[in-house]
Biopython code that builds the backbone (N, CA, C, O; Angstrom):
import numpy as np
from Bio.PDB.StructureBuilder import StructureBuilder

atoms = [
    (1, "UNK", "N", (-2.352, -6.283, 19.418)),
    (1, "UNK", "CA", (-1.710, -5.306, 20.287)),
    (1, "UNK", "C", (-0.476, -4.727, 19.600)),
    (1, "UNK", "O", (0.184, -5.409, 18.815)),
    (2, "UNK", "N", (-0.177, -3.497, 19.893)),
    (2, "UNK", "CA", (0.932, -2.784, 19.272)),
    (2, "UNK", "C", (2.270, -3.408, 19.641)),
    (2, "UNK", "O", (2.444, -3.953, 20.730)),
    (3, "UNK", "N", (3.192, -3.316, 18.725)),
    (3, "UNK", "CA", (4.523, -3.850, 18.958)),
    (3, "UNK", "C", (5.478, -2.830, 19.567)),
    (3, "UNK", "O", (6.319, -3.191, 20.389)),
    (4, "UNK", "N", (5.364, -1.596, 19.188)),
    (4, "UNK", "CA", (6.344, -0.589, 19.592)),
    (4, "UNK", "C", (5.842, 0.390, 20.642)),
    (4, "UNK", "O", (6.637, 1.013, 21.344)),
    (5, "UNK", "N", (4.546, 0.525, 20.750)),
    (5, "UNK", "CA", (3.959, 1.391, 21.775)),
    (5, "UNK", "C", (3.112, 0.507, 22.672)),
    (5, "UNK", "O", (2.254, -0.240, 22.201)),
    (6, "UNK", "N", (3.355, 0.598, 23.929)),
    (6, "UNK", "CA", (2.611, -0.197, 24.901)),
    (6, "UNK", "C", (1.525, 0.662, 25.551)),
    (6, "UNK", "O", (1.552, 1.891, 25.487)),
    (7, "UNK", "N", (0.585, -0.017, 26.169)),
    (7, "UNK", "CA", (-0.520, 0.664, 26.842)),
    (7, "UNK", "C", (-0.007, 1.681, 27.856)),
    (7, "UNK", "O", (-0.532, 2.790, 27.945)),
    (8, "UNK", "N", (1.005, 1.310, 28.610)),
    (8, "UNK", "CA", (1.564, 2.223, 29.624)),
    (8, "UNK", "C", (2.098, 3.504, 28.983)),
    (8, "UNK", "O", (1.948, 4.591, 29.541)),
    (9, "UNK", "N", (2.731, 3.367, 27.788)),
    (9, "UNK", "CA", (3.227, 4.540, 27.070)),
    (9, "UNK", "C", (2.071, 5.446, 26.658)),
    (9, "UNK", "O", (2.139, 6.668, 26.788)),
    (10, "UNK", "N", (1.016, 4.822, 26.162)),
    (10, "UNK", "CA", (-0.145, 5.591, 25.712)),
    (10, "UNK", "C", (-0.795, 6.332, 26.880)),
    (10, "UNK", "O", (-1.162, 7.500, 26.753)),
    (11, "UNK", "N", (-0.934, 5.654, 28.003)),
    (11, "UNK", "CA", (-1.540, 6.300, 29.175)),
    (11, "UNK", "C", (-0.688, 7.459, 29.671)),
    (11, "UNK", "O", (-1.213, 8.507, 30.047)),
    (12, "UNK", "N", (0.611, 7.271, 29.670)),
    (12, "UNK", "CA", (1.510, 8.340, 30.107)),
    (12, "UNK", "C", (1.391, 9.543, 29.171)),
    (12, "UNK", "O", (1.324, 10.685, 29.626)),
    (13, "UNK", "N", (1.365, 9.284, 27.868)),
    (13, "UNK", "CA", (1.268, 10.359, 26.880)),
    (13, "UNK", "C", (-0.058, 11.106, 27.007)),
    (13, "UNK", "O", (-0.101, 12.330, 26.879)),
    (14, "UNK", "N", (-1.125, 10.375, 27.256)),
    (14, "UNK", "CA", (-2.459, 10.977, 27.356)),
    (14, "UNK", "C", (-2.785, 11.475, 28.766)),
    (14, "UNK", "O", (-3.874, 11.992, 29.015)),
    (15, "UNK", "N", (-1.839, 11.314, 29.672)),
    (15, "UNK", "CA", (-2.003, 11.705, 31.073)),
    (15, "UNK", "C", (-3.243, 11.029, 31.675)),
    (15, "UNK", "O", (-4.159, 11.680, 32.178)),
    (16, "UNK", "N", (-3.227, 9.704, 31.598)),
    (16, "UNK", "CA", (-4.301, 8.886, 32.159)),
    (16, "UNK", "C", (-3.709, 8.073, 33.301)),
    (16, "UNK", "O", (-2.684, 7.412, 33.131)),
    (17, "UNK", "N", (-4.341, 8.120, 34.449)),
    (17, "UNK", "CA", (-3.883, 7.344, 35.596)),
    (17, "UNK", "C", (-3.908, 5.850, 35.276)),
    (17, "UNK", "O", (-4.810, 5.370, 34.591)),
    (18, "UNK", "N", (-2.922, 5.131, 35.772)),
    (18, "UNK", "CA", (-2.825, 3.700, 35.491)),
    (18, "UNK", "C", (-4.007, 2.919, 36.054)),
    (18, "UNK", "O", (-4.364, 1.871, 35.515)),
    (19, "UNK", "N", (-4.620, 3.412, 37.128)),
    (19, "UNK", "CA", (-5.746, 2.687, 37.716)),
    (19, "UNK", "C", (-7.019, 2.800, 36.874)),
    (19, "UNK", "O", (-7.938, 1.999, 37.042)),
    (20, "UNK", "N", (-7.085, 3.782, 35.972)),
    (20, "UNK", "CA", (-8.248, 3.937, 35.098)),
    (20, "UNK", "C", (-8.098, 2.970, 33.927)),
    (20, "UNK", "O", (-7.208, 3.131, 33.092)),
    (21, "UNK", "N", (-8.965, 1.971, 33.868)),
    (21, "UNK", "CA", (-8.832, 0.922, 32.861)),
    (21, "UNK", "C", (-9.984, 0.877, 31.859)),
    (21, "UNK", "O", (-9.988, 0.032, 30.964)),
    (22, "UNK", "N", (-10.945, 1.762, 31.995)),
    (22, "UNK", "CA", (-12.123, 1.733, 31.122)),
    (22, "UNK", "C", (-11.763, 1.877, 29.642)),
    (22, "UNK", "O", (-12.437, 1.301, 28.788)),
    (23, "UNK", "N", (-10.726, 2.626, 29.333)),
    (23, "UNK", "CA", (-10.360, 2.886, 27.942)),
    (23, "UNK", "C", (-9.160, 2.069, 27.464)),
    (23, "UNK", "O", (-8.631, 2.336, 26.385)),
    (24, "UNK", "N", (-8.728, 1.090, 28.235)),
    (24, "UNK", "CA", (-7.520, 0.337, 27.875)),
    (24, "UNK", "C", (-7.618, -0.321, 26.497)),
    (24, "UNK", "O", (-6.689, -0.232, 25.695)),
    (25, "UNK", "N", (-8.728, -0.970, 26.232)),
    (25, "UNK", "CA", (-8.886, -1.641, 24.933)),
    (25, "UNK", "C", (-8.862, -0.624, 23.791)),
    (25, "UNK", "O", (-8.247, -0.854, 22.750)),
    (26, "UNK", "N", (-9.533, 0.487, 24.002)),
    (26, "UNK", "CA", (-9.543, 1.552, 22.986)),
    (26, "UNK", "C", (-8.139, 2.117, 22.776)),
    (26, "UNK", "O", (-7.719, 2.325, 21.638)),
    (27, "UNK", "N", (-7.419, 2.365, 23.857)),
    (27, "UNK", "CA", (-6.059, 2.884, 23.744)),
    (27, "UNK", "C", (-5.140, 1.905, 23.011)),
    (27, "UNK", "O", (-4.297, 2.320, 22.216)),
    (28, "UNK", "N", (-5.302, 0.620, 23.274)),
    (28, "UNK", "CA", (-4.488, -0.373, 22.568)),
    (28, "UNK", "C", (-4.789, -0.359, 21.076)),
    (28, "UNK", "O", (-3.886, -0.530, 20.257)),
    (29, "UNK", "N", (-6.052, -0.157, 20.723)),
    (29, "UNK", "CA", (-6.386, -0.076, 19.297)),
    (29, "UNK", "C", (-5.802, 1.183, 18.667)),
    (29, "UNK", "O", (-5.411, 1.173, 17.500)),
    (30, "UNK", "N", (-5.742, 2.269, 19.440)),
    (30, "UNK", "CA", (-5.108, 3.489, 18.935)),
    (30, "UNK", "C", (-3.610, 3.290, 18.737)),
    (30, "UNK", "O", (-3.028, 3.831, 17.796)),
    (31, "UNK", "N", (-2.992, 2.522, 19.613)),
    (31, "UNK", "CA", (-1.558, 2.207, 19.446)),
    (31, "UNK", "C", (-1.332, 1.457, 18.145)),
    (31, "UNK", "O", (-0.412, 1.778, 17.392)),
    (32, "UNK", "N", (-2.161, 0.466, 17.878)),
    (32, "UNK", "CA", (-2.060, -0.278, 16.620)),
    (32, "UNK", "C", (-2.263, 0.645, 15.421)),
    (32, "UNK", "O", (-1.534, 0.573, 14.432)),
    (33, "UNK", "N", (-3.254, 1.503, 15.529)),
    (33, "UNK", "CA", (-3.558, 2.436, 14.443)),
    (33, "UNK", "C", (-2.407, 3.398, 14.210)),
    (33, "UNK", "O", (-2.040, 3.666, 13.065)),
    (34, "UNK", "N", (-1.837, 3.917, 15.283)),
    (34, "UNK", "CA", (-0.709, 4.850, 15.158)),
    (34, "UNK", "C", (0.478, 4.164, 14.468)),
    (34, "UNK", "O", (1.145, 4.776, 13.635)),
    (35, "UNK", "N", (0.738, 2.919, 14.805)),
    (35, "UNK", "CA", (1.825, 2.194, 14.148)),
    (35, "UNK", "C", (1.551, 2.024, 12.659)),
    (35, "UNK", "O", (2.455, 2.166, 11.835)),
    (36, "UNK", "N", (0.315, 1.723, 12.319)),
    (36, "UNK", "CA", (-0.047, 1.570, 10.908)),
    (36, "UNK", "C", (0.125, 2.883, 10.163)),
    (36, "UNK", "O", (0.663, 2.909, 9.056)),
    (37, "UNK", "N", (-0.329, 3.964, 10.765)),
    (37, "UNK", "CA", (-0.212, 5.283, 10.133)),
    (37, "UNK", "C", (1.254, 5.652, 9.919)),
    (37, "UNK", "O", (1.629, 6.090, 8.831)),
    (38, "UNK", "N", (2.078, 5.479, 10.939)),
    (38, "UNK", "CA", (3.491, 5.839, 10.817)),
    (38, "UNK", "C", (4.169, 4.972, 9.769)),
    (38, "UNK", "O", (4.968, 5.471, 8.976)),
    (39, "UNK", "N", (3.865, 3.695, 9.753)),
    (39, "UNK", "CA", (4.441, 2.807, 8.749)),
    (39, "UNK", "C", (4.077, 3.264, 7.337)),
    (39, "UNK", "O", (4.917, 3.265, 6.437)),
    (40, "UNK", "N", (2.821, 3.648, 7.158)),
    (40, "UNK", "CA", (2.385, 4.144, 5.841)),
    (40, "UNK", "C", (3.072, 5.457, 5.473)),
    (40, "UNK", "O", (3.476, 5.655, 4.327)),
    (41, "UNK", "N", (3.199, 6.343, 6.444)),
    (41, "UNK", "CA", (3.801, 7.647, 6.161)),
    (41, "UNK", "C", (5.303, 7.568, 5.889)),
    (41, "UNK", "O", (5.833, 8.360, 5.110)),
    (42, "UNK", "N", (5.980, 6.632, 6.516)),
    (42, "UNK", "CA", (7.422, 6.483, 6.222)),
    (42, "UNK", "C", (7.639, 5.589, 5.005)),
    (42, "UNK", "O", (8.751, 5.483, 4.488)),
    (43, "UNK", "N", (6.553, 4.946, 4.554)),
    (43, "UNK", "CA", (6.621, 4.078, 3.385)),
    (43, "UNK", "C", (7.583, 2.909, 3.603)),
    (43, "UNK", "O", (8.339, 2.519, 2.713)),
    (44, "UNK", "N", (7.524, 2.369, 4.818)),
    (44, "UNK", "CA", (8.415, 1.263, 5.171)),
    (44, "UNK", "C", (7.804, 0.490, 6.334)),
    (44, "UNK", "O", (7.137, 1.069, 7.192)),
    (45, "UNK", "N", (8.032, -0.803, 6.356)),
    (45, "UNK", "CA", (7.615, -1.615, 7.485)),
    (45, "UNK", "C", (8.445, -1.209, 8.702)),
    (45, "UNK", "O", (9.663, -1.062, 8.596)),
    (46, "UNK", "N", (7.812, -1.029, 9.834)),
    (46, "UNK", "CA", (8.531, -0.580, 11.030)),
    (46, "UNK", "C", (9.571, -1.597, 11.486)),
    (46, "UNK", "O", (10.595, -1.221, 12.056)),
    (47, "UNK", "N", (9.319, -2.877, 11.244)),
    (47, "UNK", "CA", (10.309, -3.892, 11.604)),
    (47, "UNK", "C", (11.587, -3.744, 10.794)),
    (47, "UNK", "O", (12.675, -4.018, 11.301)),
    (48, "UNK", "N", (11.470, -3.315, 9.548)),
    (48, "UNK", "CA", (12.644, -3.089, 8.704)),
    (48, "UNK", "C", (13.461, -1.926, 9.251)),
    (48, "UNK", "O", (14.688, -1.993, 9.309)),
    (49, "UNK", "N", (12.780, -0.869, 9.648)),
    (49, "UNK", "CA", (13.477, 0.292, 10.226)),
    (49, "UNK", "C", (14.158, -0.116, 11.528)),
    (49, "UNK", "O", (15.315, 0.232, 11.762)),
    (50, "UNK", "N", (13.448, -0.847, 12.366)),
    (50, "UNK", "CA", (14.029, -1.291, 13.639)),
    (50, "UNK", "C", (15.246, -2.177, 13.398)),
    (50, "UNK", "O", (16.238, -2.071, 14.119)),
    (51, "UNK", "N", (15.183, -3.036, 12.407)),
    (51, "UNK", "CA", (16.312, -3.928, 12.113)),
    (51, "UNK", "C", (17.562, -3.142, 11.738)),
    (51, "UNK", "O", (18.681, -3.591, 11.989)),
    (52, "UNK", "N", (17.375, -1.992, 11.150)),
    (52, "UNK", "CA", (18.517, -1.141, 10.778)),
    (52, "UNK", "C", (19.051, -0.336, 11.962)),
    (52, "UNK", "O", (20.066, 0.350, 11.839)),
    (53, "UNK", "N", (18.377, -0.418, 13.095)),
    (53, "UNK", "CA", (18.759, 0.343, 14.290)),
    (53, "UNK", "C", (18.860, -0.592, 15.500)),
    (53, "UNK", "O", (18.289, -0.328, 16.558)),
    (54, "UNK", "N", (19.583, -1.667, 15.320)),
    (54, "UNK", "CA", (19.836, -2.638, 16.397)),
    (54, "UNK", "C", (18.560, -3.183, 17.031)),
    (54, "UNK", "O", (18.520, -3.440, 18.234)),
    (55, "UNK", "N", (17.520, -3.356, 16.220)),
    (55, "UNK", "CA", (16.281, -3.936, 16.708)),
    (55, "UNK", "C", (15.346, -2.974, 17.422)),
    (55, "UNK", "O", (14.275, -3.371, 17.881)),
    (56, "UNK", "N", (15.738, -1.736, 17.515)),
    (56, "UNK", "CA", (14.922, -0.721, 18.198)),
    (56, "UNK", "C", (14.416, 0.300, 17.187)),
    (56, "UNK", "O", (15.149, 0.724, 16.294)),
    (57, "UNK", "N", (13.177, 0.680, 17.337)),
    (57, "UNK", "CA", (12.637, 1.741, 16.496)),
    (57, "UNK", "C", (13.213, 3.069, 16.976)),
    (57, "UNK", "O", (13.242, 3.319, 18.181)),
    (58, "UNK", "N", (13.672, 3.927, 16.065)),
    (58, "UNK", "CA", (14.241, 5.213, 16.474)),
    (58, "UNK", "C", (13.257, 6.038, 17.320)),
    (58, "UNK", "O", (12.051, 6.041, 17.072)),
    (59, "UNK", "N", (13.788, 6.713, 18.290)),
    (59, "UNK", "CA", (12.989, 7.501, 19.229)),
    (59, "UNK", "C", (12.046, 8.489, 18.549)),
    (59, "UNK", "O", (10.903, 8.616, 18.990)),
    (60, "UNK", "N", (12.470, 9.206, 17.486)),
    (60, "UNK", "CA", (11.516, 10.130, 16.861)),
    (60, "UNK", "C", (10.253, 9.440, 16.346)),
    (60, "UNK", "O", (9.170, 10.023, 16.401)),
    (61, "UNK", "N", (10.375, 8.218, 15.850)),
    (61, "UNK", "CA", (9.185, 7.507, 15.377)),
    (61, "UNK", "C", (8.300, 7.066, 16.542)),
    (61, "UNK", "O", (7.074, 7.069, 16.434)),
    (62, "UNK", "N", (8.921, 6.692, 17.639)),
    (62, "UNK", "CA", (8.152, 6.361, 18.844)),
    (62, "UNK", "C", (7.371, 7.588, 19.310)),
    (62, "UNK", "O", (6.191, 7.498, 19.649)),
    (63, "UNK", "N", (8.053, 8.737, 19.321)),
    (63, "UNK", "CA", (7.366, 9.978, 19.731)),
    (63, "UNK", "C", (6.235, 10.318, 18.770)),
    (63, "UNK", "O", (5.170, 10.756, 19.206)),
    (64, "UNK", "N", (6.444, 10.125, 17.480)),
    (64, "UNK", "CA", (5.383, 10.397, 16.505)),
    (64, "UNK", "C", (4.163, 9.526, 16.790)),
    (64, "UNK", "O", (3.031, 10.008, 16.740)),
    (65, "UNK", "N", (4.386, 8.255, 17.087)),
    (65, "UNK", "CA", (3.275, 7.357, 17.387)),
    (65, "UNK", "C", (2.566, 7.754, 18.675)),
    (65, "UNK", "O", (1.338, 7.723, 18.748)),
    (66, "UNK", "N", (3.333, 8.122, 19.681)),
    (66, "UNK", "CA", (2.709, 8.554, 20.940)),
    (66, "UNK", "C", (1.852, 9.788, 20.718)),
    (66, "UNK", "O", (0.743, 9.887, 21.244)),
    (67, "UNK", "N", (2.365, 10.721, 19.944)),
    (67, "UNK", "CA", (1.616, 11.945, 19.673)),
    (67, "UNK", "C", (0.340, 11.646, 18.887)),
    (67, "UNK", "O", (-0.695, 12.272, 19.116)),
    (68, "UNK", "N", (0.414, 10.693, 17.966)),
    (68, "UNK", "CA", (-0.785, 10.302, 17.220)),
    (68, "UNK", "C", (-1.827, 9.689, 18.141)),
    (68, "UNK", "O", (-3.016, 9.987, 18.029)),
    (69, "UNK", "N", (-1.381, 8.834, 19.049)),
    (69, "UNK", "CA", (-2.315, 8.235, 20.008)),
    (69, "UNK", "C", (-2.988, 9.332, 20.832)),
    (69, "UNK", "O", (-4.206, 9.328, 21.008)),
    (70, "UNK", "N", (-2.197, 10.254, 21.325)),
    (70, "UNK", "CA", (-2.750, 11.344, 22.131)),
    (70, "UNK", "C", (-3.755, 12.162, 21.325)),
    (70, "UNK", "O", (-4.830, 12.500, 21.820)),
    (71, "UNK", "N", (-3.400, 12.474, 20.090)),
    (71, "UNK", "CA", (-4.279, 13.254, 19.218)),
    (71, "UNK", "C", (-5.607, 12.530, 18.985)),
    (71, "UNK", "O", (-6.679, 13.119, 19.115)),
    (72, "UNK", "N", (-5.517, 11.237, 18.637)),
    (72, "UNK", "CA", (-6.731, 10.476, 18.345)),
    (72, "UNK", "C", (-7.591, 10.295, 19.596)),
    (72, "UNK", "O", (-8.819, 10.320, 19.512)),
    (73, "UNK", "N", (-6.958, 10.115, 20.747)),
    (73, "UNK", "CA", (-7.703, 9.938, 21.991)),
    (73, "UNK", "C", (-8.419, 11.232, 22.380)),
    (73, "UNK", "O", (-9.580, 11.210, 22.787)),
    (74, "UNK", "N", (-7.729, 12.333, 22.252)),
    (74, "UNK", "CA", (-8.300, 13.621, 22.645)),
    (74, "UNK", "C", (-9.402, 14.081, 21.696)),
    (74, "UNK", "O", (-10.277, 14.852, 22.089)),
    (75, "UNK", "N", (-9.367, 13.618, 20.464)),
    (75, "UNK", "CA", (-10.313, 14.097, 19.455)),
    (75, "UNK", "C", (-11.311, 13.032, 19.011)),
    (75, "UNK", "O", (-11.925, 13.157, 17.951)),
    (76, "UNK", "N", (-11.470, 12.000, 19.806)),
    (76, "UNK", "CA", (-12.388, 10.925, 19.417)),
    (76, "UNK", "C", (-13.831, 11.410, 19.440)),
    (76, "UNK", "O", (-14.249, 12.166, 20.316)),
    (77, "UNK", "N", (-14.556, 10.955, 18.464)),
    (77, "UNK", "CA", (-15.978, 11.252, 18.425)),
    (77, "UNK", "C", (-16.317, 12.704, 18.165)),
    (77, "UNK", "O", (-17.452, 13.127, 18.388)),
    (78, "UNK", "N", (-15.357, 13.467, 17.700)),
    (78, "UNK", "CA", (-15.640, 14.871, 17.421)),
    (78, "UNK", "C", (-15.348, 15.168, 15.963)),
    (78, "UNK", "O", (-14.588, 14.458, 15.305)),
    (79, "UNK", "N", (-15.952, 16.205, 15.487)),
    (79, "UNK", "CA", (-15.659, 16.703, 14.148)),
    (79, "UNK", "C", (-14.734, 17.898, 14.324)),
    (79, "UNK", "O", (-15.029, 19.015, 13.898)),
    (80, "UNK", "N", (-13.619, 17.625, 14.960)),
    (80, "UNK", "CA", (-12.678, 18.665, 15.325)),
    (80, "UNK", "C", (-11.857, 19.082, 14.113)),
    (80, "UNK", "O", (-11.440, 18.235, 13.323)),
    (81, "UNK", "N", (-11.629, 20.346, 13.968)),
    (81, "UNK", "CA", (-10.843, 20.839, 12.851)),
    (81, "UNK", "C", (-9.344, 20.840, 13.136)),
    (81, "UNK", "O", (-8.547, 21.252, 12.294)),
    (82, "UNK", "N", (-8.968, 20.381, 14.316)),
    (82, "UNK", "CA", (-7.535, 20.310, 14.625)),
    (82, "UNK", "C", (-6.837, 19.376, 13.662)),
    (82, "UNK", "O", (-7.406, 18.386, 13.203)),
    (83, "UNK", "N", (-5.612, 19.706, 13.368)),
    (83, "UNK", "CA", (-4.806, 18.879, 12.496)),
    (83, "UNK", "C", (-3.843, 18.053, 13.328)),
    (83, "UNK", "O", (-3.525, 18.395, 14.466)),
    (84, "UNK", "N", (-3.386, 16.956, 12.736)),
    (84, "UNK", "CA", (-2.341, 16.170, 13.390)),
    (84, "UNK", "C", (-1.167, 17.106, 13.641)),
    (84, "UNK", "O", (-0.810, 17.888, 12.760)),
    (85, "UNK", "N", (-0.561, 17.045, 14.818)),
    (85, "UNK", "CA", (0.542, 17.956, 15.134)),
    (85, "UNK", "C", (1.660, 17.903, 14.087)),
    (85, "UNK", "O", (2.057, 16.827, 13.640)),
    (86, "UNK", "N", (2.151, 19.069, 13.710)),
    (86, "UNK", "CA", (3.231, 19.154, 12.717)),
    (86, "UNK", "C", (4.460, 18.365, 13.142)),
    (86, "UNK", "O", (5.187, 17.841, 12.298)),
    (87, "UNK", "N", (4.694, 18.278, 14.439)),
    (87, "UNK", "CA", (5.867, 17.545, 14.921)),
    (87, "UNK", "C", (5.828, 16.086, 14.477)),
    (87, "UNK", "O", (6.876, 15.481, 14.251)),
    (88, "UNK", "N", (4.628, 15.516, 14.349)),
    (88, "UNK", "CA", (4.513, 14.129, 13.888)),
    (88, "UNK", "C", (5.164, 14.000, 12.511)),
    (88, "UNK", "O", (5.950, 13.083, 12.274)),
    (89, "UNK", "N", (4.839, 14.906, 11.621)),
    (89, "UNK", "CA", (5.409, 14.862, 10.270)),
    (89, "UNK", "C", (6.913, 15.140, 10.291)),
    (89, "UNK", "O", (7.669, 14.539, 9.527)),
    (90, "UNK", "N", (7.338, 16.036, 11.153)),
    (90, "UNK", "CA", (8.760, 16.341, 11.272)),
    (90, "UNK", "C", (9.537, 15.094, 11.697)),
    (90, "UNK", "O", (10.595, 14.800, 11.141)),
    (91, "UNK", "N", (9.011, 14.362, 12.684)),
    (91, "UNK", "CA", (9.679, 13.145, 13.140)),
    (91, "UNK", "C", (9.682, 12.073, 12.053)),
    (91, "UNK", "O", (10.677, 11.371, 11.868)),
    (92, "UNK", "N", (8.584, 11.952, 11.349)),
    (92, "UNK", "CA", (8.448, 10.908, 10.339)),
    (92, "UNK", "C", (9.353, 11.158, 9.144)),
    (92, "UNK", "O", (9.938, 10.216, 8.610)),
    (93, "UNK", "N", (9.480, 12.402, 8.718)),
    (93, "UNK", "CA", (10.265, 12.654, 7.517)),
    (93, "UNK", "C", (11.738, 12.316, 7.689)),
    (93, "UNK", "O", (12.458, 12.163, 6.703)),
    (94, "UNK", "N", (12.192, 12.201, 8.929)),
    (94, "UNK", "CA", (13.568, 11.791, 9.159)),
    (94, "UNK", "C", (13.844, 10.371, 8.665)),
    (94, "UNK", "O", (14.989, 10.015, 8.389)),
    (95, "UNK", "N", (12.793, 9.569, 8.555)),
    (95, "UNK", "CA", (12.952, 8.154, 8.206)),
    (95, "UNK", "C", (12.152, 7.750, 6.957)),
    (95, "UNK", "O", (12.002, 6.563, 6.666)),
    (96, "UNK", "N", (11.651, 8.727, 6.238)),
    (96, "UNK", "CA", (10.820, 8.429, 5.068)),
    (96, "UNK", "C", (11.622, 7.730, 3.988)),
    (96, "UNK", "O", (12.733, 8.141, 3.651)),
    (97, "UNK", "N", (11.051, 6.681, 3.459)),
    (97, "UNK", "CA", (11.653, 5.938, 2.353)),
    (97, "UNK", "C", (11.000, 6.423, 1.063)),
    (97, "UNK", "O", (9.803, 6.225, 0.854)),
    (98, "UNK", "N", (11.785, 7.056, 0.207)),
    (98, "UNK", "CA", (11.247, 7.609, -1.034)),
    (98, "UNK", "C", (11.413, 6.653, -2.204)),
    (98, "UNK", "O", (11.120, 7.009, -3.346)),
    (99, "UNK", "N", (11.876, 5.455, -1.931)),
    (99, "UNK", "CA", (12.102, 4.480, -3.017)),
    (99, "UNK", "C", (10.799, 3.944, -3.559)),
    (99, "UNK", "O", (10.803, 3.119, -4.472)),
]
sb = StructureBuilder()
sb.init_structure("model")
sb.init_model(0)
sb.init_chain("A")
sb.init_seg("    ")
for serial, (resi, resn, name, xyz) in enumerate(atoms, 1):
    if name == "N":
        sb.init_residue(resn, " ", resi, " ")
    sb.init_atom(name, np.array(xyz, "f"), 0.0, 1.0, " ", f" {name:<3s}", serial, name[0])
structure = sb.get_structure()
């Protein structure tokens, strides 16, 4: 299960009613995937970033992960030509480690 994005966050972002539970397991896997993607794109472990910010992951990275979850959920099982929202990259580059 994801450390920084919870199921409730994912449902809120995807505009899914809390009583709908059929996709909960899938959404949790998307949360894990979004965290992995963001960690790779910032080139840093998310726990290291959180440690530098009083144990909390910066809000822009949380938003980037939520947007990734929404994107992946909305485009599952399709050969959609949509791209990951540019805002995701904008949020991530604020914390990118170039070392």
